[in-house]
N, C-alpha and C positions, 0 to 999 in steps of 0.2 A: 504494500500500500504506500502510495506517495502522498506527501503533504505539500501543498503549494502555498507559498507565502508571497505576498506582494510587497515590494519595497515601497516606502512612502514616496510619493511624487515630489518633484521639486517644489511645486506649488504648496503642498502641505508643509514642507520644511520651512519655506519662507513665512507661511502663516503662523507656524509655531514660534518662530524667531520673533516675528513682529509682536505677538502676544506677550512674550517674555520681556521685550523691550518696553512695550507699553506698560506692563505691570511694574517694571522697575521705575519708570517715570512716575507712575501713580504713587508708588511707595515713597519716592523722593519728595513728591509734592506734599504728601501727608506729613512726612518728617518736617518739612519746612513750616507747615501750618502749626504743628505742635510746638516747634521751637519759637514761633511768633507768639503763640498763646502762653507758653511757659518758658520765659527767658532763661531759666536756670538749667534747662535741658541741653545736653551736649550730644555730639554725634555718637559718642560711646554709649550714652544712655539709650539711644534709639537704634543701636546696632542690632540687627535681626539676622540670626542664622537659622536656616531651615531646621525645624525640629526643636528650636529653642524659644518658642513663642512665650511660654510660661516664664522663662528666665528674664526675657525682656520686660514682661508685665511686672515681675517682681522688682526689677530695677526702677521702673517708673513709679510703682507704688511707694517704694522707699523714698525716692527723690521728691515726689510731689505730695506725699502724705494722703493719697487717695486710695479708696477701696478698689478692688478688681471690678466691681460693678460700675463704679464711677468712671474708671478708665474705659470700659467698654462703651459707655454712653458717650464719652468724649470722642472716641474713635468713630462712632457712628455719625456724630455731628459733623465731622470733618469731611 
């Protein structure tokens, strides 16, 4: 029995790359807005590594004195 797989087309690869680029731009925009709203925040506070979301929220909670729920609300507003 043979299994056939199809390679992603060039169009799909470009689309995926564009989405990642757009996502990075959106994240940078959100970081900028947070830094405007909370002048005490630094790039290190907003550093996000994949799989480390809770760690970032912990840093923000400590720095801003906000609860996790308050931070989620702030993020939704941005």
